[in-house]
N, C-alpha and C positions, 0 to 999 in steps of 0.2 A: 417450523423453519429450522431445518437441521444446521444449516451453515451460518445462521445469524450470529451465534456466539463467536465462531471463528472469524467472521468478518469484523465484528465490533472489537474483538481483541486485536486484530491486526490493525485497526484504526488507532487504538489506544497506543500500541507500540510505535506505529508510524509517527504519531504526534509527539512521541517522546524521543524520536530519533533512534529507536531501538530496531533498525531495519532487519537485523539478524533474527529477531524474534518475530517481526511482522511477516517476513517472507513465507515461513511455513503456514501461517494463517491464511494468507491469500492464496497459496497453493492448495491448500485443503478445500477452500471454497471452489476454486477451479476444477478440482478433482470431481467435485460433485455436479458442478454447473459450469462447464467449460466455455459456455457462451456469455458468462457474466463479464460484461465489458468494464464495469467499475472495479471489480476485483483485479482484472488485468491491468487497468491503468495503475492502480496502487502497487501492484507486484512491479510493474515496469519502473515506477517512481522509486520504489524501495532499491531496486537493483541499480538504478542510475545514481541515487545519492550514496550508496554504498560504494560505488565505483569511484565517483569524483569527489566525494566529501560534501559536507553541508555547510553553507555559509554561516557566519556568526549570527546574522539577522534572519536567519531562517524561520519562518513561522508556520510552515506546513501547508501554506496556501500557494497556489498556482495560478498565476494571471494568464488568461486566455486572450490572445491577440488576433484571433481569426475564427470565423464561424466554421 
């Protein structure tokens, strides 16, 4: 799995709120696997939190309110 390390590193950075470091990891995954929906979701979340800022009580978990 060529992109496994990139994805795992992206998750580590994401959970540490290090979105600037996480974004290239997820982009690397998507460069090899452009249809990877999970990597795309995390990339979008990184870009969102980088833009709007992270709440003090942020735990890296997203509640889904619809199917």
